[in-house]
Every structure is written in C-alpha cells, then in structure tokens.
ZAGUVEX-468063 format. One record per residue: residue in one letter; x, y negated, z negated of N, C-alpha, C in turn. Coordinates in steps of 0.1 Angstrom, whole numbers, padded with zeros to 4 digits, always signed. Example, Ala and Ser with C-alpha at 12.3 -4.5 7.8 and 13.67 -1.06 7.14 Angstrom:
A+0132+0057-0078+0123+0045-0078+0132+0033-0078
S+0128+0022-0071+0137+0011-0071+0129+0000-0079
! end
This chain:
M-0015-0046+0370-0004-0045+0360-0018-0043+0347
D-0010-0032+0341-0018-0032+0327-0013-0036+0315
T-0015-0048+0312-0012-0055+0298-0017-0050+0290
T-0028-0044+0289-0030-0036+0277-0018-0030+0270
G-0015-0019+0277-0005-0010+0272+0007-0017+0268
A+0011-0027+0274+0018-0039+0273+0024-0040+0257
T+0010-0048+0258+0007-0056+0245+0008-0047+0233
V+0001-0033+0234+0002-0022+0223+0012-0021+0226
T+0027-0015+0233+0040-0015+0229+0048-0027+0226
R+0046-0037+0224+0053-0043+0216+0045-0047+0204
Q+0035-0045+0200+0031-0043+0187+0035-0036+0178
R+0036-0021+0186+0043-0008+0179+0056-0014+0181
S+0060-0019+0189+0078-0020+0185+0079-0033+0173
W+0072-0037+0173+0078-0047+0162+0074-0043+0144
R+0063-0036+0147+0060-0028+0130+0071-0019+0129
S+0075-0008+0140+0080+0001+0137+0099-0008+0131
R+0099-0019+0138+0113-0026+0135+0112-0029+0121
R+0098-0032+0115+0098-0040+0101+0102-0026+0092
L+0103-0017+0094+0110-0003+0082+0118+0006+0091
D+0126-0003+0102+0135+0009+0105+0148+0005+0099
P+0155+0015+0092+0165+0008+0090+0181+0009+0098
E+0180+0009+0105+0184+0005+0121+0184-0011+0119
H+0177-0021+0117+0172-0030+0120+0171-0038+0105
S+0182-0035+0098+0185-0040+0085+0179-0053+0079
L+0180-0067+0089+0177-0078+0086+0157-0074+0080
G+0152-0069+0095+0138-0067+0096+0133-0062+0083
L+0140-0049+0079+0136-0044+0070+0138-0044+0053
R+0147-0056+0055+0151-0061+0041+0139-0073+0041
L+0137-0080+0048+0128-0092+0049+0115-0085+0045
T+0112-0076+0051+0097-0068+0051+0099-0063+0030
L+0110-0056+0027+0111-0054+0016+0109-0063+0005
A+0117-0077+0008+0118-0091+0001+0104-0096-0003
A+0093-0092+0013+0080-0099+0009+0072-0089+0001
V+0075-0078+0003+0060-0069-0010+0068-0067-0021
A+0077-0067-0024+0085-0071-0036+0079-0080-0050
A+0085-0092-0040+0072-0105-0041+0062-0109-0045
F+0055-0102-0034+0037-0097-0038+0037-0088-0049
L+0043-0080-0050+0042-0072-0063+0044-0077-0074
V+0054-0084-0077+0056-0093-0090+0043-0105-0089
L+0041-0112-0082+0032-0121-0082+0016-0116-0086
V+0013-0104-0086+0000-0098-0083-0006-0101-0101
P+0005-0100-0106+0005-0098-0124+0001-0115-0127
F+0008-0120-0122+0003-0140-0126-0007-0146-0116
A-0010-0139-0108-0022-0142-0101-0037-0135-0108
L-0034-0126-0116-0045-0122-0126-0048-0130-0136
I-0033-0130-0143-0035-0139-0156-0044-0157-0154
A-0037-0157-0145-0043-0173-0134-0055-0174-0133
L-0061-0168-0128-0076-0164-0123-0084-0159-0139
L-0080-0151-0149-0086-0153-0158-0087-0160-0169
V-0073-0173-0168-0076-0184-0171-0084-0197-0165
L-0084-0193-0154-0094-0205-0145-0107-0198-0150
G-0113-0187-0151-0124-0181-0152-0126-0185-0165
A-0116-0189-0175-0121-0186-0191-0127-0176-0197
W-0120-0160-0190-0126-0150-0195-0126-0148-0209
P-0137-0145-0219-0140-0143-0230-0129-0139-0237
P-0128-0124-0235-0117-0114-0242-0102-0120-0246
L-0101-0131-0230-0085-0133-0231-0086-0148-0236
L-0098-0158-0241-0092-0168-0251-0097-0165-0264
R-0109-0152-0270-0106-0149-0277-0090-0142-0284
L-0084-0135-0276-0070-0131-0281-0058-0142-0282
D-0066-0155-0275-0052-0164-0278-0058-0171-0287
A-0068-0173-0291-0071-0177-0304-0068-0171-0315
S-0070-0157-0312-0069-0151-0327-0051-0152-0328
I-0041-0151-0317-0026-0150-0322-0023-0165-0325
A-0030-0172-0318-0027-0187-0324-0026-0188-0337
D-0038-0186-0343-0041-0188-0356-0034-0180-0367
A-0032-0166-0358-0015-0159-0368-0009-0169-0367
F+0003-0173-0356+0012-0183-0358+0009-0191-0366
H+0003-0200-0364-0004-0211-0372-0001-0209-0388
G-0010-0205-0393-0010-0197-0407+0004-0197-0413
Y+0012-0187-0404+0025-0183-0409+0032-0194-0409
A+0032-0203-0396+0038-0217-0398+0040-0226-0410
Q+0025-0223-0411+0022-0239-0422+0026-0234-0438
D+0029-0219-0438+0036-0214-0452+0048-0215-0453
H+0052-0214-0439+0071-0213-0437+0079-0223-0429
S+0082-0236-0435+0087-0247-0430+0099-0241-0424
A+0108-0234-0430+0119-0230-0425+0118-0222-0410
W+0108-0216-0414+0104-0207-0397+0104-0220-0386
V+0096-0227-0390+0089-0241-0379+0102-0246-0373
G+0117-0250-0387+0124-0253-0381+0133-0247-0373
V+0136-0237-0380+0139-0227-0368+0138-0225-0354
M+0126-0225-0355+0112-0227-0341+0120-0239-0333
T+0121-0249-0341+0121-0262-0336+0134-0261-0329
I+0146-0257-0336+0153-0261-0331+0157-0252-0315
W+0154-0243-0320+0157-0232-0308+0148-0235-0293
T+0137-0241-0298+0128-0244-0288+0137-0259-0279
H+0140-0265-0285+0149-0276-0281+0160-0277-0272
V+0169-0265-0279+0186-0256-0270+0183-0251-0259
F+0168-0243-0256+0168-0237-0253+0155-0242-0238
G+0153-0256-0243+0143-0260-0232+0144-0264-0220
P+0141-0269-0212+0141-0271-0196+0153-0280-0195
G+0155-0295-0200+0164-0299-0201+0174-0293-0201
P+0178-0288-0214+0197-0282-0213+0198-0272-0207
L+0185-0263-0202+0187-0252-0194+0191-0260-0179
R+0190-0269-0175+0188-0272-0160+0204-0276-0159
V+0208-0277-0173+0223-0291-0173+0229-0278-0173
A+0227-0267-0178+0235-0254-0180+0236-0249-0160
A+0227-0247-0158+0225-0249-0142+0236-0253-0134
V+0236-0269-0138+0242-0278-0128+0256-0271-0130
V+0261-0270-0145+0275-0269-0149+0281-0253-0139
V+0272-0244-0140+0275-0232-0133+0274-0234-0119
V+0265-0242-0115+0268-0248-0098+0280-0252-0094
V+0284-0260-0104+0295-0267-0100+0310-0258-0106
W+0308-0249-0111+0319-0240-0114+0321-0232-0098
L+0307-0227-0097+0307-0216-0083+0314-0224-0073
V+0307-0238-0072+0311-0243-0061+0329-0242-0061
R+0336-0248-0075+0348-0244-0073+0356-0231-0067
R+0346-0221-0072+0355-0210-0072+0348-0204-0054
G+0344-0215-0047+0346-0211-0032+0328-0207-0032
A+0321-0202-0042+0307-0194-0040+0298-0204-0036
S+0297-0211-0027+0287-0223-0019+0274-0213-0019
R+0274-0206-0011+0261-0198-0008+0253-0192-0025
L+0258-0190-0034+0258-0185-0042+0251-0196-0053
A+0262-0208-0051+0255-0220-0060+0245-0230-0055
I+0240-0224-0042+0229-0228-0032+0215-0222-0039
W+0219-0207-0040+0209-0198-0048+0202-0205-0058
V+0214-0206-0067+0208-0212-0086+0201-0228-0080
V+0203-0231-0073+0198-0247-0072+0183-0242-0067
V+0184-0237-0055+0170-0231-0050+0159-0225-0062
T+0167-0214-0066+0159-0205-0074+0154-0215-0087
M+0159-0222-0097+0160-0239-0109+0150-0245-0100
A+0152-0251-0090+0143-0262-0082+0131-0255-0076
A+0129-0245-0073+0116-0239-0067+0110-0234-0079
G+0114-0227-0089+0104-0223-0101+0098-0238-0106
G+0110-0246-0109+0107-0257-0119+0092-0266-0111
L+0097-0263-0099+0085-0275-0090+0075-0264-0087
L+0068-0255-0089+0061-0244-0088+0052-0243-0100
G+0062-0247-0107+0058-0242-0124+0048-0259-0125
A+0056-0270-0121+0047-0282-0124+0034-0285-0116
L+0038-0278-0108+0021-0275-0096+0012-0272-0097
L+0013-0255-0109+0003-0253-0113-0001-0257-0127
K+0004-0263-0132+0001-0270-0146-0012-0278-0141
L-0007-0287-0129-0016-0298-0128-0027-0289-0118
L-0026-0282-0110-0041-0272-0102-0049-0262-0114
V-0042-0257-0125-0049-0251-0135-0055-0266-0147
G-0048-0268-0151-0054-0283-0159-0060-0275-0168
R-0056-0266-0178-0056-0265-0187-0054-0270-0205
D-0060-0274-0210-0057-0279-0221-0046-0266-0231
R-0042-0277-0241-0031-0269-0250-0040-0269-0263
P-0034-0258-0267-0039-0257-0284-0046-0269-0293
D-0058-0274-0296-0060-0280-0307-0063-0272-0317
L-0047-0277-0326-0055-0268-0344-0049-0281-0353
L-0061-0276-0362-0060-0287-0377-0046-0286-0383
D-0043-0297-0386-0029-0298-0394-0018-0293-0383
P-0013-0295-0372-0009-0290-0364+0011-0291-0366
V+0020-0283-0366+0032-0286-0370+0044-0291-0356
A+0035-0288-0345+0045-0296-0337+0032-0302-0328
R+0035-0311-0319+0028-0314-0304+0031-0317-0295
A+0029-0313-0282+0033-0316-0269+0024-0323-0258
A+0034-0326-0250+0023-0336-0241+0023-0327-0228
G+0014-0329-0221+0009-0324-0204+0003-0312-0208
Y-0004-0307-0198-0015-0293-0196-0004-0283-0199
S-0014-0271-0199-0006-0260-0202-0003-0250-0199
F-0011-0245-0190-0004-0229-0180+0000-0235-0169
P+0010-0230-0168+0019-0218-0173+0029-0229-0185
S+0036-0220-0192+0043-0224-0203+0058-0231-0197
G+0059-0241-0193+0071-0248-0187+0081-0242-0194
H+0085-0237-0209+0093-0232-0213+0100-0221-0211
A+0086-0213-0213+0086-0199-0207+0096-0197-0192
L+0086-0207-0183+0092-0203-0172+0109-0207-0167
N+0108-0219-0172+0127-0223-0172+0135-0215-0179
A+0129-0206-0187+0137-0203-0199+0142-0186-0189
T+0130-0180-0187+0132-0169-0176+0140-0169-0162
L+0135-0184-0160+0145-0189-0144+0159-0187-0146
A+0166-0194-0158+0180-0194-0162+0184-0185-0167
A+0179-0176-0176+0182-0162-0180+0188-0151-0169
G+0177-0152-0159+0175-0146-0143+0189-0151-0141
V+0189-0162-0134+0199-0165-0130+0214-0162-0136
L+0213-0169-0147+0228-0169-0154+0230-0149-0152
L+0224-0142-0158+0228-0127-0156+0227-0122-0144
L+0224-0125-0132+0227-0120-0119+0239-0128-0115
V+0242-0139-0119+0256-0147-0118+0269-0137-0122
F+0268-0133-0138+0277-0130-0141+0281-0117-0146
L+0269-0110-0141+0269-0095-0143+0282-0089-0133
P+0285-0096-0122+0299-0089-0114+0313-0091-0122
F+0310-0095-0135+0324-0097-0142+0321-0088-0151
V+0311-0079-0153+0310-0070-0168+0306-0057-0156
R+0308-0055-0149+0303-0046-0138+0304-0028-0142
D+0318-0029-0145+0325-0018-0151+0329-0017-0167
S+0317-0026-0174+0314-0024-0188+0302-0020-0190
H+0300-0009-0198+0287-0010-0200+0280-0015-0213
R+0293-0022-0222+0288-0027-0232+0286-0044-0229
G+0294-0047-0218+0292-0058-0208+0281-0061-0204
R+0272-0051-0200+0260-0055-0189+0249-0057-0204
V+0251-0050-0213+0238-0045-0225+0239-0058-0231
A+0251-0058-0231+0253-0075-0240+0248-0087-0229
L+0251-0086-0221+0245-0097-0207+0227-0097-0206
W+0225-0086-0207+0210-0080-0207+0202-0089-0216
T+0213-0087-0234+0203-0086-0242+0201-0099-0244
A+0211-0109-0243+0212-0124-0241+0201-0129-0230
A+0200-0127-0222+0193-0128-0213+0178-0129-0216
V+0173-0117-0221+0163-0113-0224+0156-0120-0240
L+0170-0123-0244+0165-0129-0259+0160-0146-0255
V+0172-0150-0246+0169-0161-0245+0154-0166-0239
A+0147-0156-0229+0134-0161-0223+0123-0154-0234
V+0123-0147-0242+0118-0143-0248+0116-0148-0260
V+0122-0154-0268+0124-0163-0282+0118-0175-0278
T+0126-0179-0266+0121-0194-0258+0106-0195-0262
G+0101-0183-0255+0086-0183-0252+0079-0182-0262
L+0082-0175-0270+0076-0172-0289+0078-0184-0293
S+0085-0188-0292+0087-0202-0301+0078-0213-0297
R+0072-0216-0284+0061-0222-0282+0049-0219-0288
I+0047-0207-0292+0034-0201-0296+0032-0205-0310
A+0049-0199-0318+0050-0205-0331+0048-0213-0333
L+0049-0227-0326+0047-0242-0331+0034-0243-0328
G+0027-0234-0318+0013-0240-0316+0012-0244-0307
V+0020-0249-0295+0015-0258-0284+0012-0256-0270
H+0013-0239-0273+0010-0230-0262+0000-0218-0265
W-0013-0215-0256-0015-0197-0258-0011-0189-0251
T-0010-0181-0258+0000-0168-0255-0001-0160-0238
S-0012-0166-0233-0011-0161-0221-0003-0176-0210
D-0005-0185-0220+0002-0194-0211+0020-0191-0206
V+0028-0185-0220+0039-0183-0222+0040-0167-0215
V+0029-0161-0215+0031-0149-0203+0034-0152-0192
G+0022-0162-0189+0025-0163-0175+0037-0172-0167
G+0042-0179-0176+0055-0185-0175+0066-0172-0174
W+0065-0164-0177+0075-0151-0181+0072-0144-0164
V+0060-0142-0160+0062-0137-0151+0066-0140-0139
L+0056-0155-0140+0060-0165-0126+0075-0168-0126
G+0085-0172-0133+0101-0171-0138+0106-0158-0131
A+0098-0144-0135+0105-0132-0131+0098-0133-0114
A+0093-0139-0111+0086-0134-0097+0096-0142-0084
V+0096-0154-0090+0108-0167-0085+0121-0158-0085
V+0126-0157-0100+0142-0151-0095+0141-0138-0084
A+0132-0129-0085+0130-0118-0077+0130-0120-0064
A+0121-0131-0061+0118-0134-0048+0133-0137-0041
T+0138-0150-0049+0148-0156-0043+0163-0147-0040
A+0163-0137-0054+0174-0127-0049+0172-0118-0039
A+0156-0116-0037+0156-0111-0023+0163-0115-0013
G+0159-0129-0012+0162-0137-0002+0178-0138+0006
F+0184-0136-0010+0197-0139-0011+0205-0126-0004
A+0200-0115-0010+0201-0099-0004+0201-0100+0011
T+0189-0107+0018+0190-0111+0033+0201-0118+0039
W+0202-0125+0032+0215-0136+0034+0225-0132+0038
R+0235-0122+0028+0242-0112+0027+0241-0104+0040
S+0230-0102+0041+0234-0089+0051+0231-0092+0064
G+0227-0107+0068+0230-0112+0081+0241-0114+0082
S+0251-0120+0071+0262-0125+0073+0276-0110+0071
G+0269-0099+0071+0279-0086+0077+0283-0078+0061
R+0279-0088+0051+0284-0082+0034+0278-0068+0031
P+0282-0064+0025+0275-0046+0020+0268-0048+0013
S+0254-0041+0013+0244-0051-0002+0245-0045-0017
A+0242-0046-0022+0245-0052-0032+0234-0042-0047
R+0238-0043-0060+0228-0040-0066+0227-0046-0076
P+0219-0059-0075+0220-0072-0084+0221-0067-0098
L+0206-0055-0103+0207-0054-0117+0218-0048-0123
R+0228-0043-0116+0237-0036-0123+0251-0049-0119
E+0253-0049-0108+0265-0056-0104+0261-0072-0102
G+0250-0078-0099+0247-0093-0096+0242-0090-0085
V+0237-0104-0078+0239-0112-0064+0251-0114-0052
E+0260-0109-0062+0273-0116-0053+0286-0109-0060
P+0283-0094-0062+0292-0086-0068+0308-0092-0062
E+0308-0096-0055+0326-0101-0052+0333-0113-0060
L+0320-0122-0065+0323-0132-0076+0336-0129-0082
A+0336-0120-0086+0345-0113-0098+0359-0116-0090
D+0363-0113-0080+0376-0108-0076+0379-0126-0068
Q+0372-0134-0068+0374-0146-0062+0382-0154-0074
R+0390-0161-0064+0402-0172-0078+0394-0189-0076
P+0396-0196-0083+0388-0211-0082+0397-0215-0070
E+0391-0221-0062+0394-0233-0047+0395-0221-0039
G+0389-0208-0037+0395-0198-0030+0388-0197-0016
G+0382-0206-0007+0377-0206+0001+0359-0201+0003
R+0355-0197+0011+0340-0198+0012+0338-0183+0003
A+0325-0185-0003+0318-0174-0004+0312-0163+0008
! end
C-alpha cells in the first residue's frame, strides 16, 4: 500500500480546506489567524526596539517627553485637564463601564456578546500586565514631575485599556446606528477620542514614554481584532449570517432584540 501518496493527499486536502469558501469555518479561522498576526507585527517590532534600547527610539521618546514636560510646567490648567481625563478614563472606570454593558447585554439575551466583552477586556488586561513584567521598562524620570505613577512602563495600561474599551463599546453599539451615517461617525469619533486622548494624557503627565502609549494602542487594537474575528467564527458556526463589524458591529441583530428576549 502506498502510504506516501495517501499522506500527500491528506495534506493537500487540509490545506485546500483552509482557503475553501465552501468550508466557511476553516476559512474564517485562517483569516482570523492571519489578521491577528498582521496586527501583532507592529507591536512585536515596537517591543523589540524597546527591549533592545534602540538609540533613535530612545532619543525620540526623550525629546517628546521633554517637550510635553516643559509645556506642563508652564500650564497648570493643562495638567489639571489631563489629570481629570486620565482618572475618568483609567482602567478601573473603563472596566466598571464594561461590566455595566455586560449586565445590560445579558438582560437583552445577548449572552454570547456579553462573553465576548468579558474575554476581550480580561485577555487584553492580563496580557498587558504580563508584558509589563516581561519587558520591565522604567518610567520617565523627570526633574520636578507634575505626576507620578507606580509600576513598569511598557506597554501603557491606560492606552491599552482605553483602546480595548473603546473598541468593545464601538462594536457593541454600532448596530443601533448602522442606518445612520452621522451616528456611525459620532460613535467612531468618540471611540477614537477616548483611546487617543487617554494615551496622550499619560505622555502629557510624564508618566509614560511615547513608545509605551503607541505599544498600548497597537496591542489593544490587536486584541479587539483577534477576539472580534473569533466571535465572527462563532457566529458562522451557529448559522448566523456574516457581519461587517466596522459598519454594523459584531452582532448586527442586537438592535432588534428586546430585553429579556432569549438567547443571543
């Protein structure tokens, strides 16, 4: 019996199924893995540059930190606004907001979507904390600092969690404005502002390097993209039609469900 030919046939069959539109689950899993890999590449590059103490990156970080610190020392009102923002949109309040959304989703019968929110926020938060320990980067040490923070620096937990929360809330609530261009623009604008300004507040207060914040943004986006792709695969496996997440959210039917309306 020619076992070699059978082995080759099985290998070709497996590979063909990964990209075969008729095997939607395999295709979606393949695309999800590729998408997650492509989004994680920029973060891996930044992390390697930080770990290797690449001189151009260190000089850029230092110059931006000095510029923001000089401005902050001369503008106390700016420091006050940034301090309020960084507390209001810190990891703690954003996680509380996520819990509120989870409870609301469960009451609407969208239990699968509630699980996705929990998994995304928890996975991103744990990954960020682990990476801080692995990289072990010190925070900026500025003369006469306007703010202080404990722990390691890379990646920025505020930037990471703001990106996670902004992405999650955006993809949850897009179904309610999928037919309104202005509504979608407003939601996208709010999500981008929360993520961007929260990250910038950490640089403005001198408690993070710019590369810390960029790393937090990229990692947060990667986690949301990966879990959203996984959720799309989950939907496909249960017979749901495909969705356009960036336009109508990850669960377009959510807007049509009523509270206590059964399973999602």
